[in-house]
VOMIBA-468609 format. One record per residue (C-alpha): y, x, z; residue in one letter. Coordinates in steps of 0.2 Angstrom, whole numbers, plus 2048, in hexadecimal, padded with zeros to 3 digits. Each point is the difference from the previous one (the first is absolute). Layout:
! residues N
YXZA;...
//
This chain:
! residues 668
68049D39CM;812801802T;80A80D80DN;8047F780FR;81080680DT;8047F6810R;80E80580CI;7FD7FF812E;81280280AI;7FE806812T;813802805A;8117F97FBR;80E806809T;8128007FCT;8068107F8F;810809806A;8047F380DD;8057F37F5G;80F80A7F8A;8077F77F0E;7FD80C7F0F;80F7F67F5G;7FA7F57F4Q;7ED804804A;8027FA812G;7F580480FA;7EF8087FCY;7EF7FE809E;7F080C7FFK;7F07FA7FEL;7F180D806V;7ED7FB7F7G;7F28057F8R;7FC7FD7EDA;7EE7FB7FEH;7F78047EFY;7F17FC7F7A;7FD8057EEV;7F37FF7F4D;7F98117F9P;7FB7FB7F1A;8107F97FBA;80B8087F2A;80D80180DA;7F880B809Q;7F780A7F3A;800815801G;8017FE814I;7F480F806V;7F17FA80AD;8067EF800L;7F07FB7FBD;7F980880FR;80A7F780FA;7F87F4808P;8037EC7FBR;8037F0809N;7F37F27FFA;80D7FB7F0D;7FD8117F9G;80F807802L;80780E808V;80C7FE80DE;80D80D808F;8107FC80BA;812809801A;80E7FE80ED;80F7F57F8V;812802807M;80E7F67F8I;813800805L;8077EE7F8K;8107F6800P;7FE7F180DV;8047F47F4D;7FA8057EDM;80C7F77F7A;80C80C805R;7F78117FAG;8008077EFN;7F07FB7FDR;7F98117FDR;7F2808809L;804813804F;7ED807802F;80181180BG;7EF80C7FCY;7FE805813G;8018147FEN;7EF80680AR;8027EE809G;814803802N;80C7F47FDK;80F80A7FAR;8087F47F5E;80E7FC80DL;803810803Q;8058077EFF;8087EF7F9F;80B7FC810N;80180F808D;7F77FB811A;7F680A80CP;7EC8027FBP;7F77F2808T;7EF7FA7FDN;8047F080AD;8117FA7F7P;8057F380EA;814804805T;8117FF7F9L;7FF813800A;7F07FF7F5H;80B7F77F5A;80A80F7FCG;8117FD7F3N;7F67EE7FEG;8008037ECY;7EE7FB7FBL;8037EF80DF;8117FB7FBR;7FB8017EFR;7F37F4802G;7EC80A7FEY;7F47F9806T;7F8811808I;7ED8017FEV;7F780F806W;7E97FE7FCG;7F480D804A;7FA8087F0W;7F8811808E;7EE7FE808G;7FD812808D;80F7FE80DL;7FB7FD813L;80A7F580CP;80E803808G;812801801N;8037F37F6G;7FA8057F3R;7F87F47F2L;7ED7FF7FEI;7F57FA7F2L;7ED7FD805D;7F58037F1V;7EF8027FFP;7F280F800V;7F98017F0A;7EC803803T;7F08037F4D;7F57F1804G;806802813G;7FC8127FEK;80E80B805P;80B8097F0I;803810801T;80980D7F5G;80D810805P;8107FF807V;80E80C800R;80E80180FT;80D80D7FFE;808805812I;813809803I;805801811V;812804804D;7FD805815K;7F580C807P;7F37F980DG;7F77F17F5T;7EE802800T;7F97F07FEV;8057F57EFV;7F87EF7F9P;7F58027EFL;80F7F77F7S;80B80D806G;80B7F2807R;8007F8813A;8077ED7F8S;7F18037F2T;7EF7F9800R;7F380E7FDS;7F08007F7Y;7F480480BP;7F380F7FAT;7EF7FE7FCV;7FA80F80AS;808809810L;7F88117F9D;8108087FCP;7F680C7F4T;7FE7F07F4Q;8128007FFA;80F80E7FBT;80F80480BL;80B80D7F6T;812805804R;80B80C7F4R;812802800R;8067FA7F0Y;7FA7F47F5Q;7FD80C7F2G;7F880D80BD;7EE802802P;7F57F580FR;7FB80880FI;7EF7F9806A;8027FA813V;7EF803808A;7F67F1805A;7FE808811T;8137FF804E;8037ED7FBW;7F77F1805A;8017EC7FCF;8057FC810A;8107FA80AR;806805812V;8057F780FE;80780780EG;8027FB814G;80780480FS;7EF80780AG;7F77FC80EL;80F7FB80CD;80C8077F5N;7FB811805Q;7FE8087F0G;8027F87ECA;7F17FB7F7E;7FE7FE7EFQ;7F07F97F6A;7FB8037EFI;7F87F17F9I;7F78007EFP;80A7F57F3S;7FB7FB7EFD;8127FC7FCT;80A80F809H;8018147FCL;80180C80EH;8068127FDL;801807813P;80A8117F9A;80C7F57FBG;8097FB7EEF;80A80D7FCQ;8147F87FBP;8048017EDG;7EE8057FAW;7F67F37F5I;7EF7FB808Y;7F37F67F4E;7F47F7806L;7F37F97F3V;7EF7F7808Y;7F57F07FCT;8077F1805A;7F97ED801R;8077EF800D;80C7FE7F3P;80F7F1802R;8047F67EDV;810807802H;8037F97EEG;8027F0808L;812806807G;8087FA7EFH;7F77EE800V;8097FD812A;80F8057F9V;7FF7F47F0R;7F77F4808D;80C7FE80EL;8118007F7V;7F87F47F2A;7FB7F380EF;811801808L;8097FD7F2K;7F47F27FAH;7F77F680AD;8067F0807T;7F57FD80FG;8067FF811A;7F880F803G;80E80A7F6N;80F80580AP;80A8027F5L;7F97F17F2A;80C7FA7F2G;80E80E805G;7FC80F7F8I;8048027ECD;7FF8127FEK;7F980F809A;8068127FFY;7F5810809A;806811807W;7F680E804G;804812805R;7F880E7FDS;7EB7FC803Q;8057EE7FCT;80B8037F3G;7F18097F8R;7F87EF808C;8097F67F5I;7FE80A7F0R;7ED7FE801D;8007EE804F;80A7FE7EEL;7F480D7F8Y;7F17F7807Q;8067F07F9G;8027F7810Y;8137FA7FBN;7F77F27FAA;7F77F380DD;7EE7F8800A;8087F27F5G;80A80D7F4G;8107FD807R;80D80C804Q;800806810V;81080B802F;8107FD7F6E;807813805G;7FB80E809V;808810806L;7F480E803P;80980E80AH;7FB812801V;7F17FD7F9S;8018107F4G;7F38017F2G;7F17FA80AG;7F57F0802L;7F67FD80CM;7EE807807W;7F97ED806M;7F47FA7F5N;7F380C802H;7F280380CR;80480980FF;8118017FBS;80D80580DL;8107F37FEV;80A80780CV;8018127F9S;80F8077F8P;8008037EEA;8008107F9G;80E80F807Q;8038127FDQ;7F9806810Y;7F77F0809E;7F27F57F7D;8038087F0H;7EF7FA7F6A;7FF7ED803T;7FB7F27F6M;8127F77FFA;80880B7F4D;7F57FB7EFR;8067FB7EFF;8077F37FDP;813804808F;80B7F77F6S;8047EF7FDY;8018027F0A;7F28047F2A;7FB8127FFS;7F28097FBV;7F580C80BD;7FD8117F7P;7F080280AH;7F67F17FCS;80A7FA7F1G;8037EF809R;80F7F67FFE;8057F780DD;8107F880AA;8027FA814I;8097F07F5L;7F57F97F4K;7FF7ED804R;80F7FA7FAP;7FE7ED804A;7FF804812T;808813801D;80F7FD80BP;811808800L;801811807V;80C80B808L;7F8811806H;80B80A80AT;7FB812806Q;80981080AS;8028117FBA;7F180480AI;7F47F57F4E;80380E7F2Y;7FC80E808W;7F37F980DQ;7F97F17F6R;8008037EFR;80E7F37FEG;8028057EFS;7F17FA7F8L;8077F0805V;80B8017F0H;7F980D7F4T;7F08007F6D;7F280D805A;80980E7F6H;8117FF809G;80A7F57F5N;80B7F3802D;7F77F0800L;80A7F07FEA;7FD7F280CQ;7FB7ED7FDP;80F7F57FFD;7FC7F8812N;7FE812808V;81080A808R;7FD810807V;80C80980CY;801811807L;80A7FF80FW;808810800S;7FF80F80DS;7F77F380BS;7F180180BQ;7F07F6801H;8017FA811F;8147FB800A;8027FA813D;80F7F47FEP;800803814N;800814802V;80E807809R;800810801R;7F98107F5P;7EF808804A;7F380D7FAK;7F17FD808G;7F380B7F8V;80A8057F1C;80C80D7FBR;80F7F57FDQ;8097F1809Y;7F67F07F8L;8087F57F2N;80D7F4808I;8057F67EFV;8017EE804Q;7FA7F37F4T;7FE7F1807S;80F7F97F8M;7F68027F0L;7F27F6806F;80D7EF803R;8058047EDG;7F08027FAM;7FA7EF808L;80E7F97FBD;8008067EDA;7EC7FA7FDL;8057EF809D;80D7FE7F1R;7F48057F3W;7F27F4805A;80B7F1805T;80B8007F1D;7FB80F7F4G;80F80A805T;7FB8137FCP;80180E80DP;80980F7FBP;7F680C7F3A;7F480C809S;80880F806R;7F380F800I;8018127FCP;7FA8047E9L;7F980D7FAR;80C7F97F0A;81180480BE;7F980F809G;7FF7F9810T;7EF7FE803L;7F9814801V;7F280B806T;7FF808811A;8078107F6E;80F7F87F8E;8037F8810W;800811809R;80C8067F4Q;80D7F4803R;8007FD813F;80B80B80AP;7FE810809A;8037F9812I;7FD80E80CP;7F27FE80BG;7F87F27F5V;7EE8017FCA;7FC7F77F0Q;7EF7F97FDP;7F480A7F4T;7FC7F37F6G;7FE7ED7FEV;7F17F6807N;7F48027EFA;7F67F07FCC;7EF8057FDP;7F17FB7F7L;7F27FA80DL;7EE7FE7FCD;7F97F580EF;7EF7FD7F8G;7F97F77F2P;8027EF808R;80F801806A;8097F57F3A;7F57F2806D;807803813G;7F280B808I;803811804I;7F380D7FED;80A810800Q;809807810E;80980A7FFP;8047FA7EDP;7FF80F7F4K;8118057F8V;8007FF7EEL;8108057FFA;80C80580CA;80E7FB7F6E;7F97F07F7G;8107F57FEY;8128097FEP;80A7FD80FT;815803800L;80E7FF809V;8147F97FFP;80C80E7FBA;80E80280CV;8128047FFD;80980F807A;7FE7FB812D;7EE7FD7FEG;8007EF7FFN;7F57F47F5D;80A7FD7F1V;7F77F07F6A;7FD7F080CG;8087F480CV;80C80A80CR;8037F5810A;810804808P;7FB80E80BM;7FA80B7F0V;8107F87F6G;80A80880CA;7F680E808P;80280B812L;7F280B7F9G;7F28037F3T;7EF7F3802Y;7F08047F9T;7F17F87FEG;7F780D808W;80080B811N;7F6810803I;7F380080ER;80480D80BD;7F780E80AR;7EF7FA806G;8007F07F8F;7FC8047F0G;80C80C7FDH;8087FF7EEG;7F97F07FAA;8097F07FEM;8007F380FH;7F87F07FCE;80D7F57FCF;810809807T;8108027F6G;80B80F806S;8147FF805Y;8088107FFI;8127FE806P;8118067F5F;80980D809P;80E7F680AD;80F80E7FBT;80280A7F2E;80080F80CE;7EE7FC806E;7FC7FF7EDR;8048137FCD;7F9804810A;7F07FA7FCT;8018027EDR;7FD7EE7FED;8037FA7ECP;8037EF807R;8137FC803P;8037FC812S;8037EE807V;812803804L;8038047ECA;7F97F17FAR;8067F380BY;80E80980AG;7FF7F380FS;7F27F2807P;80B7F27F8A;7FF80B7EFG;7EE7FF802Y;7FF7EF805A;8097FB7F0A;7F38087F7A;7F27F7807I;8097EE7FDE;8038077EDA;7EE8027FEA;7FB7F1808A;80B7F57F7R;7F98077F0A;7F17FD804L;8047ED804V;8087FF7EFA;7F18067F8D;7F47F4809G;7F880A80CL;8087FC80FM;8047F180AI;8147FF804E;7FD7FE813E;7FA811800D;80F8097FAI;8077FD813E;7F0808807R;80080F7F6S;813804803V;7FD7FD814K;7F080A7FFA;80D80F7F8A;80C7FF80DA;803812809D;7F780B7F3W;7F17F3801G;7FA805811R;7F5802807P;7F57FF7F2L;80880F7F8H;802811808D;8128007FCV;80980B80CR;8117FF7FDL;
//
């Protein structure tokens, strides 16, 4: 039997009021569903956990379906014959935000949603297809419906662990998934004595049990009371909610371990992407809205979806069911060294990969970490993410400074002993120096949130555009992109946290990280390699199972190696890949994926008064015009190196006007 893919278009509308985007002309938006039927016994689906336990149709195939959205030229002949696939991060469509500097939306429709028009002016057909099976509908998220596995019709059960951290007081009820937008695995028993709830201040602290009498599997419904005379609340037993009447204490780590039922076959998410893109590239029938219009396909994913791309390649899905290459090129961004926790029974696909404070011990960060082959010293196994030369794509892997501090990013280009590891010829790795995991191109003012310092505000969207142009040249005519720009042990630019600490300037009032987020060696039980977790929480076999290193810094505290965006090439402060949680919110630990912006003193007088070792803004640039000129020089250097496109020089200079206000905190 062969796999079957069918696309049902439910809506077709004009995009951006019919605006013309250069050579590509006007665009239209198609919304619909992709319907799949796959052979569970076929080699193309080999290794999908519990696929053999999924229900089958009359033809013996397993069915599932995914949301699809397409933005395409009305006249496909005017496009560039390139499919740009957007992996929706937790179902959210963010490609236009990061490549076009557009406002975030899950329903792009207006000219404003086109942003600066970059992807459209280039002629790309943009495709979003759902791949994540644990999301709930809402807010326009992409939804993948996958089957529930059973044991001959009887429920399958197993352990599930959820970590809960809140930043605001007053929270008393959370879904068992820990997230309102995510489907929870139902608990087998409503008896809290059959589960375990613990709390602790920091990851390394002993777990403190929360008594079973203090919480329940329940949800709360509020009401106005009889004739609005008084508030009423109903506490209703629920197999998908956790109720803690006393409330979750902000900044503390709560961990629930319970026995769940009804695992979904989440491994089908990779098949959904593979078969959708293959269908759109190759099917010539009337049911394909892109028939005959696509020559090459590229994929971009950020954070969770960057890991998903890496996992897609590692699991062998870049070959379709007929053995053809799916993506000619991929752009995984800020994935760090991780893969996905996806093709496992009771996997929590939505969960972030391990950080120092949050979700430290997950399945996501496991060997292999690099695209190149290396040996795992713990198992003796040699492995690599890329190991199928006939179908492996071109890879431009990009990461921010955050990935080195929080996401074990050095393991992307080192071996398991911390030595530099040469990458395959079809791979480039770039550190975007001193930048942050989530670099929103629309941020307009520095803020602190629950952190000690301002959040990192380095703008990097111009690098996305440069990367995609470079990838297209590489895939189209073989023009290689610039060599990898990463910190290296051999050059002294990749260092231990202690070596970093010796180089970072002693800026008054700035708390530094106590260390980097280590990568532990974890034991999830004897069947973990087969996709079945028996041990939750996992046993920690080694707290530092694999070495994690960070970029060395200059006298200002900014990363030495990597690609310096214009704001880092002409800095107005120190921009870091870490920020420290403030009091009451896990004080002293690094905060999620947040970096710091530590402004330079404005004047030499301020510098002397504060004993700041860094030269002042005025000493560096003299005037706003001097700063703008430095930004322009940095931008032109990036264009000359093939890392930025020409049109972004003007954007960078415009953003630098009046000391880069309001993005920076310069008060001259």
